[in-house]
C-alpha positions in Angstrom: 115.5 102.3 103.3 112.1 104.1 102.2 109.0 102.9 100.6 106.5 104.7 99.5 103.2 103.0 97.6 101.1 105.5 95.0 97.8 103.8 93.9 97.4 104.3 90.5 94.1 103.5 88.5 94.8 99.9 87.6 98.6 100.1 89.1 100.5 100.7 92.2 103.9 102.2 92.3 106.5 101.6 95.0 109.4 104.0 95.0 112.5 102.8 97.0 115.4 105.0 98.2 118.4 103.5 99.8 119.4 99.5 99.9 117.6 97.1 99.1 119.2 94.6 101.4 119.1 91.5 103.7 117.9 94.4 106.7 115.0 95.3 104.8 113.9 92.9 102.6 111.4 91.2 104.3 110.0 94.3 105.3 109.6 95.8 101.4 108.3 91.8 101.0 105.4 91.7 103.7 104.1 95.6 102.6 104.4 95.0 98.7 102.1 91.4 99.2 99.7 93.1 101.6 99.2 95.7 98.4 98.9 92.5 95.8 96.5 90.3 97.9 94.1 93.7 98.9 93.4 94.1 94.6 96.5 95.8 94.1 98.5 92.7 91.4 99.8 95.5 88.9 103.1 97.1 90.5 105.8 99.5 88.9 108.7 99.2 91.3 110.7 102.3 90.7 114.3 101.5 91.3 115.8 105.0 90.2 116.9 106.1 93.6 118.2 102.6 95.3 121.6 102.4 95.1 122.3 98.5 95.9 120.4 95.6 96.2 121.9 92.2 97.5 120.5 88.6 96.7 118.2 88.8 99.5 116.6 91.9 97.7 116.6 90.0 94.1 114.8 87.2 95.2 112.1 89.9 96.8 111.4 91.1 93.5 111.4 88.0 92.1 108.9 86.7 94.8 106.8 89.7 93.7 107.1 89.1 90.9 105.7 85.5 90.3 102.9 86.7 93.6 101.5 89.5 90.9 100.9 86.9 88.3 99.3 84.6 90.2 96.9 87.1 91.0 96.0 88.5 87.7 98.7 90.6 87.4 102.1 91.9 86.5 105.6 93.7 88.1 107.4 95.9 85.6 111.0 98.0 86.6 111.7 101.5 86.4 114.7 103.7 86.7 116.9 100.5 87.5 120.6 101.8 87.8 123.4 100.1 85.4 124.9 98.5 88.2 121.7 96.8 89.3 120.9 95.8 85.7 124.4 94.5 85.3 123.7 92.4 88.5 120.6 91.2 87.2 122.0 90.5 83.6 125.0 88.2 85.0 122.4 86.2 87.5 119.8 86.2 84.3 116.9 87.6 86.4 116.8 90.3 83.5 114.9 88.3 81.7 112.2 87.9 84.2 111.3 91.6 83.7 110.2 94.7 82.0 112.5 97.5 82.5 111.8 100.9 81.2 113.4 104.7 81.8 110.8 106.4 83.0 107.7 106.3 85.1 105.6 107.4 82.2 106.9 104.9 79.4 106.1 102.0 82.3 102.6 103.5 82.1 102.2 104.2 78.7 103.4 100.8 77.5 101.2 99.0 80.2 97.9 100.8 79.4 96.2 97.6 79.2 96.6 97.0 83.2 92.9 96.2 84.3 
């Protein structure tokens, strides 16, 4: 899995590519937590290039959602495929996240990030 972090003014965009699964979810979790703990609690997770998410990947997203909130921020998801959205709906995780189609939409809708 390819993981890239891009810091905006009041948020960090995390672009993922490939599969978010048990083989790489720990690495993703560790790197994202470092960002949160280093003062970047607002995250946009870009899943537009993610082809598969297993239960460990979903668990990391939930963990990061909780930790962004505990650190005064929030986490939103951009570009989730229909398959990923369906998996989140089946597991009721769709109720925990805000979903956006584009990065611009996510940034515009969360302009209150401090």
